[in-house]
C-alpha positions as CSV (number, residue, x, y, z in Angstrom):
1,M,176.0,16.9,10.7
2,A,175.9,20.7,10.6
3,A,172.6,22.6,10.6
4,E,171.4,23.8,7.3
5,W,171.7,27.5,6.6
6,H,168.4,29.4,6.4
7,P,168.0,33.1,5.5
8,D,166.1,33.7,8.8
9,L,169.2,32.6,10.8
10,D,171.1,35.7,9.6
11,L,168.1,37.9,10.6
12,K,168.0,36.2,14.0
13,E,171.6,36.9,14.7
14,R,171.1,40.6,13.8
15,G,168.0,40.7,16.0
16,E,165.8,41.4,13.0
17,S,162.6,39.7,11.8
18,R,161.4,39.0,8.3
19,T,157.9,40.2,9.3
20,A,159.1,43.5,10.8
21,S,158.7,45.3,7.4
22,Y,155.0,44.2,7.0
23,P,152.2,46.1,8.7
24,L,150.0,44.0,11.0
25,S,147.0,44.8,8.9
26,D,148.6,42.7,6.1
27,F,148.6,39.6,8.3
28,R,145.0,40.3,9.4
29,Y,143.9,40.6,5.7
30,S,145.8,37.5,4.8
31,H,144.3,35.6,7.7
32,A,140.8,36.5,6.7
33,T,141.4,35.9,3.0
34,L,142.8,32.4,3.6
35,L,140.0,31.4,5.9
36,L,137.3,32.6,3.4
37,K,139.0,30.8,0.5
38,A,139.1,27.6,2.6
39,D,135.3,27.9,2.8
40,I,135.2,28.8,6.5
41,H,131.9,30.4,7.2
42,P,132.0,34.2,7.1
43,K,130.4,34.4,10.5
44,I,133.4,32.6,12.0
45,V,135.8,34.8,10.2
46,S,133.9,37.9,11.4
47,E,134.1,36.7,15.0
48,R,137.9,36.0,14.7
49,L,138.5,39.5,13.3
50,G,136.3,41.1,16.1
51,H,133.9,42.7,13.7
52,A,130.7,44.0,15.2
53,N,128.6,42.2,12.7
54,I,129.1,39.8,9.7
55,G,128.1,42.6,7.3
56,I,131.4,44.4,7.9
57,T,133.3,41.2,7.0
58,L,131.2,40.5,3.9
59,D,131.5,44.1,2.7
60,T,135.3,44.1,3.2
61,Y,136.1,40.7,1.9
62,S,133.4,39.8,-0.6
63,H,135.7,40.3,-3.5
64,V,137.7,37.3,-2.3
65,L,134.8,35.0,-3.1
66,P,133.7,36.1,-6.6
67,G,132.2,32.7,-7.4
68,L,130.0,32.5,-4.3
69,Q,126.7,33.1,-6.1
70,E,127.6,30.6,-8.9
71,R,128.6,27.9,-6.4
72,A,125.3,28.5,-4.4
73,A,123.3,28.2,-7.6
74,E,125.1,25.0,-8.7
75,H,124.7,23.5,-5.2
76,F,121.0,24.3,-5.2
77,D,120.6,22.9,-8.8
78,G,122.2,19.7,-7.5
79,M,119.7,19.5,-4.7
80,L,116.9,19.7,-7.2
81,E,118.0,16.8,-9.4
82,P,115.1,14.3,-9.7
83,R,117.2,11.5,-8.4
84,V,118.1,13.3,-5.2
85,I,114.5,14.3,-4.6
86,A,113.3,10.7,-5.2
87,E,115.9,9.3,-2.8
88,D,114.9,11.8,-0.1
89,V,111.2,11.0,-0.5
90,S,111.9,7.3,-0.4
91,R,114.0,7.7,2.8
92,M,111.3,9.8,4.4
93,F,108.6,7.1,3.8
94,A,111.0,4.3,4.8
95,N,111.4,5.9,8.3
96,G,107.7,5.3,9.0
97,P,104.9,7.5,10.2
98,G,105.1,10.3,12.7
99,L,108.0,12.1,11.1
100,D,108.0,15.7,10.1
101,S,108.7,16.9,6.6
102,M,112.5,16.8,7.3
103,G,112.3,13.1,8.2
104,R,112.9,13.7,11.9
């Protein structure tokens, strides 16, 4: 069976690359954007990019996560539902005395 044709094969034969026309910064930006959209912690993304501090990453890429505040508020609201609090308190008391407020 013959190998299937792929556009990159012609590029290889000519010694060219599909990525040669893109600046390296485009790949760096895409890398950071994809990681942040995948909910990778910004500190990890910052370290991968070699930024001196997380503030640089957040200032540069915060537009990628426009719903971050809304998601945080929804998550916090979910944590405050009476059912969740009651379950946490019940679990804390079920573990017995001598535990701190976090049930440890």
